[in-house]
N, C-alpha and C positions, 0 to 999 in steps of 0.2 A: 773768626772775624766776620760778621754781616755787620751793614751800615743801611741808614733811612738816610739820604740826603735828600734836601728842597733847595738847596743853592750854596752857592761859592762866594767866597768875597775874601780879598787877598786884601793885604796893607804893606805899607812903604818899610823900607828897610831890610831887617832881614826876611830870609822867606817864612811867613807867616799866613795863615787862613785860618778865619774861624769859620767852622762847618755845623750848622743849625742840624746835628744828627741822632742818631742814636746809637751805641754798640753795644754787641750783646757777644760776651769774652765768656767761653768755656772752660772752666780750668778743668785740670788734671782729676780733681775730683769729683764730679760731675756737675759742682755748683754751674749757675747762672748768673753773671752779674752785669747789670747796665747802666751802661754809662753814657750822659745826654751832654750836648753843647761843648764839641770838644773842638780847643786851640792848638793848631796842628804848628809845631813848628820842625827844623830841618837844621842841623848843623854839622860840620865834620864827620863830628862822633855818631850820630844816632839821629831817632826821630823820636820828640815828644807830646806827648796827649795830655794837654791838660782841660778837665772838665770841672766847669764854672759850676753846675750846679753841685758833681757831688763832694767836688773841693779834693778829686783825685790827679797824681800826675803819673803817667806812667811812658817811661820811658821802652820803645819798642826793643832794642839790642843798641851796640856800640862797638864800632870795633878802635881795638889799640894800636897804636901805630905802634911799629919795632924797627931799630936800626939795623939788622941784621934779620930777613925775612926768612922762614921757609918757604917752598915751595905752595905747600898747603894755605901758607898766608898771603901770598902775592895773589894766589887764586880768590882768596875771601876779599882781598882789593877788590881787586875785577869786578866782580860781581854786586859789591859794595858800592861801585861810582855808577855801574850800570843801571840798577835799582836809583840812584842820584836822577842820573840823569830823566831816569822816565816821571819823577813826578817833580821836577824841577818846570818853573812857569818858564812859556815860547818868549820867543821874542815881538809877540803881540801884546804882548801886556798882563795887565789884571787880569785876563779872562781863559788864558795862555794855555790851560792843561794839557797836557799832552793828550794828545786827539783819540790814543785807544785805551780809554780812564779803566777798562775792565782786564788789562794786563797790573793794576798794579794789586800787590795782592791785598792791601786795607778793603779796597771795593770791589774785591772778585766776588761773585755770587754764587761759583760754582770752582772748583779745582780744577786744569788743564787735563786730559788725559796722560798727557808727559809734564809732571811738574819741575822736570830737572830741563824744560826747553826756556822756562823762565828767567831769568839771569837773578832777577827780586826774589821770586818765590822760592828759586835755589839757596839763595845767602840765607833765607828765613829759616828753613827748612835744614840750615847746616849749622845750626847753633843750636847746641843740646846745652838748655838750662839744669845741670844738675841739680840745683839747689829746689828748683822747682819739684822733680821726681823726692826730694828727701823731705819737703814739705808735706806733700803729698802723701807719703808715706807713714808719717809723722802724725797728718791725720786719720788716716785709717787705723791708726796701731790705737790712737784716742780712741775712735768711737767704737772699737772694738773692746774699749776697756770698761767704757760705760753700757755698754751691752753686758759683760762679765759681770760688773756688781749688779745690773737686774736680774741676771738668772739667778743668783741667792733666794729671788721672792718667786722668780718664775722660772723653772729652767727651759722654757723655750728660747731663751734669749741667747742663752751657752753657744745654739747653734747659729745665731746671727753673728754671735761677737767673734765664730770662726771665719764665716762668710767675709768680714770686713777685714779682720789679719790674713785671710788669703788674698783679698784683692793686693793690700801694701806686698806683700809677696809677689805678687804678679807684676807690680811696677816694679821691683826692685831686682825681679827679673830681666825687666827688658832693659834695665840699664849696667846692672854688671859688667857685659861685653862688653864696656866702657872703660873699664878698667885695666891698668897696665901693672906689670910687677914691681912692687914697692911703691903702687901710687898711693901717697901719704892721704889723698882724700876720701879713699876708700875707707881708713880705721873709723872713722865716725857715723859711716850708712854701715858698717858689718856691726857696730854695737847694736846701731838700731833696730836692724833687721834679727838678730841674734835676739833680741827681748821679744821684737816680734810671733817667731816661732817658738819661742818660752812659752809667750801668753796663750797661743792657738794652741799649746800642749795643755796648758791648765785648764781652755775650755773643754775640750776633748777628752781627758781626766774627769771631768764632770760630767759627759755623756754618757762616758766607761767604753769611749776609742781607743783603749790601752796599745794598741800595735800602731797607729795613729801618733799619741803623745811620743812614744819612743823615737817612732822619725823624725819629728819636730827637734825635738830634744839632740837628737846627734846633729842634725844643722845650726840649734843654736849653739851648743858647743864648739862645731866646728867655725860659725862665723866670730865666736867669744869665748876659748878657753877658761875664760874667769865669770861665765855665768852660772853660777851656783847653786839656781832655780833652775834650772835645764838638766843641771845633774839629778837633783831631788827628784824632779817631777819624771824623770827617764826610771829614776830606781822604785818609785811606787808605785809604777806602770809596770813594769818587768816583774814585781813581787805580786800583782793583782796577776798577771800572767801566768805566776808561777815559775817562771825562768829567773831562780834566784841566783843562780852564777852572774846572769848576765847584771841585776839588782847588785851584787857585792861590789863587780868591776865598774861601774858605773859609781857607788859608793866610795871606792877608792881613789879614783879620779879626783871625784869631787870634795875631798877630805882634805886633799894636797892644797886646793885653794882656799878651802875653811875647815882647818882642823876640828873647829867648835862647833859645827854646824847640827844641832839639836834634830832638826828635822830629818837631816841627811843620815846621823847617826841611828836612829831609830828605823828608821829604814833597813839599818844593816841589820841590827840586831834582828829584824821580822826576816830578813833573808838567809841569816846564820840558821833561824828558831827553823824557817821552812828546809832548809836543806838536813838538817838534822831529824824531820819528820820523813823528808823524800829518804832518806838513809834507810830509817825504820821500815817504811815504806817497803823499799827495794829489798831489806834482808828477808820481811816477812813475807813477800814475793817468790823468792827465791825457795825458801823453805816450803811454802806454797807447792810450789812446782816442782819439789825434789819429791813429794809427798805423792804428787799426782802422777808423775814416772814411775816413782816405787808402784803405785796401787795401782796404773796400766801394764809394769811387766808383772807384776801377778796376777791381773786379771787373765792376759793373755796366755800367762803359764798355766792357772787353772781351766782356760777353755782348752789349751791342747791337751791338758790331763784330762778334759770331759769327754772330748770328742773320739780320744782313743778308748776311753771307757765305754762311750758308746760302739765303736766300732767293736769292740769285744762281746759287748751283749747283742750284735746284730743287726744295728741300726744305721743305715747311714744317714751321715749330716750334710749338707750345703749350706746357702746363703742367701736369700732372696730381699731383695733391699727393701723392698716395699711391707713384705712382712717385717721383718726388722725394724723398720722404722716405726712401724704400728704399735711392735710390744716397747721401743724406748717410747714410747708416747701416754704409756701406760707405766714404764716404771720411772716417770719423771714424776709421776701423783703421787711417789712413796719415798719413804726417808730410804727406806734400804732395800734397792730392788732385788725381787726374787731370780735365785739361779736355777739350772739344773745339779740336783745334789744325791748321794747316796746316802740311804737311814743305815741305821745300825742293823736292820733285816735285808740289809743287800739289795732291798728295793730303789727303784730311781724314782725319781720327782722333778715334776714339770711345771711352768708356766706354760700356760696354754690359751687360747681365744678362739670363741663359739662367733662365726661373723653370720649375719642375719641377711644375707646379700639385698632381698628384696624391699625391707625397708633401709637398706644404709646403714644397721646397727651393728653393736658387738659386745660380748662379756669377756672380762678379763678370769680368769682363773688362776692364782697364781700358786696354785701349790695342787697339783694331780696327780697321785701317784698309779704310777706305772701298772698295780694290781688294782686299783679301782675303776670301776665297771663307767660307763657314762652314763647308764641310766641313774647310778647314784648322783651324779651332780644335776642331772636333769632333775631331778624329785626335788631338788632345791632349788630351783629355779622356775622351776612352771608348773600352774596346776595339771591336776588330770580331767578328764569328761566327770562333770556331773559334782567337781570341787566347788564351794560354795568359799573359798578362800582367794578375795579378789586382789587382794593386798599381792598375790603370786602373778600378775597380770601385767605385763611391761606397759609401759604408757604408750608404747608407740605402737601397741597392739589394738588397733580400734575397733577391728572386728574381732577380737575374742577368739582367734583361730591358733593361736599358738597355745595348744596342750599338747601334753604328751604321748597320746596317741596318734595326733595329727602329726608329729614331730620326724622327720628324717634327716640323718649327720650324713654328709660327705666326706673325705678327705680325695686331695690331687694328686695323683701318681705323677713321676718326674714332674714335678713343678720347677727345680731347680736343676744345677750342675752341682754333682756331690762334692763336697773336699777331702772328703774320706771315705771308701766302700769297705765292707767286710769283704772278707776274701771271696764268697761264694756268692757274690752279688756284681750282675753287671747294668748298666746305665742308658738308658733307651731313650731320647728327648724326643724322639715321633711317640712313644708311650704315656701321651700323657692326656688325663681322660679323668671324668669323678667318679669313685667309687665308693658305694654304700657299707654305710658301717650301723651292723645292729647294736638297740642299745645296752645288750647284756654284755657286749664285747669291750675286754681288756682295753686297757692304752697300749699296755705292751706287744698285743696280737697287731694292731696297726700298725705300730711305729717300727716291728720287725718283718712289714710285709716286704715281696720281694719288688715291690715295682713303687715302695715310699723313701721319697728323700725328703729327710725333714728340713726344712727353712730355716735354718739354726736354731727355732722353737714349734711346737706340733700347733696347727691351727685346723679348725672345721667348718665346714660349713653347714649350716640349717636350716631347710626348708619346710614348708607345710604341702603334707600329702593329704587331698587332690587339690591342686591350683594349676593356675596356665602359668603363672611364675615358674615352677617345680620343671613343666614339663621343654620352655622356653631355657631355663640353666643348663639342664644336663643335657640340651644338645648343643650346646655352646662351646666349642673347644677351645682353649683361652691360647692367644699366641704370644 
C-alpha cells in the first residue's frame, strides 16, 4: 500500500482522521485498485478505512479476543498493542501523530531491511488471509476457463489458458504448507485445485502435450478422488501415448466413481482394442524374429559350408570390413542378394566388384563364373579402340580413356588375415602388394594364387595405362 497525503485533520470523540489521500492496493491477482479520501477509524478490534468517493469500507485486520490464549495469541496481542500505540494521537492534541510516521505500515514508502524489527509490520505480516488466496486461485481458474473457450476458435489461447491455471497452482503451492492434518478448511480448496489441474490437463490435451496431461490428472485425482473428468482425460492421454495398460488403470478407477461415464467407457474400449493390436503386433514380431534367427543360422551354416568348399578348392578366405561393407551396399539394392555357389558342372560362381580408384567408382558383377576370363566381362562393359558404340563409355570417363586395350587389372595379395587356409598355403602380412592379372586369365587361377586371400568376396582394381595415376597407385603400399 502506498499513499499520497496532503494534510491531516482530527475529529473529537473516537479516534478518527480524515485523510485527503489516494491509496493504491495491488491484489494477489495483479490488479490495482485506487481508493481516495479515506476516513480512518481505530477500535480495539481493528482499523477501518472508509473511502467516501468509492463508497468502500475496508477493515485492514481484526484481533479476536480469547479467554484462554496460546503463546502465539499472546504475541499477537503485544504486536497489536504496539501498533495501536504507534498510530494513536500524542498528548499534544489534534496534530499529535507519532513523530516517526514512516514507521506506520500504511505510510511506508519502502519496507525496512528487517521487517520483523517493526512490531506493527510484523503484526500485519503474521496474518495470512487464506480467503484472499482462495479468491485469487478461483480468479485465475476462471480466467483460464475463458481462454480455454477462446481456444476453440484460435488454438493459441490454449497455451494462455495453461499459463493462467499455472498461476493458480503456484498460489496454492504457497499456501498449502500452512495446512495441518485433518484441517477442515483444506477440503474446499483441494476440490478447487483439483479442478484447476484437471482443466490445465484439458488445455494440454488440446496442445498434444499428453505427458503433462497424465501428470496433472494424477494431481487432480490426488486432491479430489471423485474428479471424474481427471480420470477421463488421463485415460485419453494414455491412449494417445499408446500406454493402454495405464489407460485401463485410470478407466477402472474412474468407473468406481461413475460407472456410467460414456466418455470413460469409450476410452476403455479404445485401450482394450489397442492392447489387442499390441498383442497381434508382438506375435508377428516374435514370428519375424524367429524367422530372422533361423535365416541367420542357415546363412552361417551355408557360409561355413562355402568356406570349407573354397578351402577344398585351394582358395584362402578372409574378411575385410570395408570390402564387406561395399558388397552389402550392392546387396541392399536387390531383393535376393547373390551368393557364392557351386553349379551342376562343379564350377564356382562369385559376386565380384571392379574398383576404378582414379575416379572413386565401381561396378558390381553379381555372377562371375570361376571358368570365365576377365576379358569376357570387360567386353560387356567397355568399348575397344575405334569402337563407335558410345553407349559403352562410362559417364564418369570424360576423357574416354577407359577402352579395353588401355585397361590393366590388379588384385592385392595378403590383403587381410585368413579365416581358413588350404593346407599347402601360408600367410605373410608383409607380402601386401598389387599383382597384375592378364585379360585372358580365368577367375579360378587368381583365386588359387598362393598369396591371394579372398576378402570374403573377390575384388579387383582397374586402372588406365599409361597414366600418372597408375604409376602412383602401384608404388603405394596399402597400410
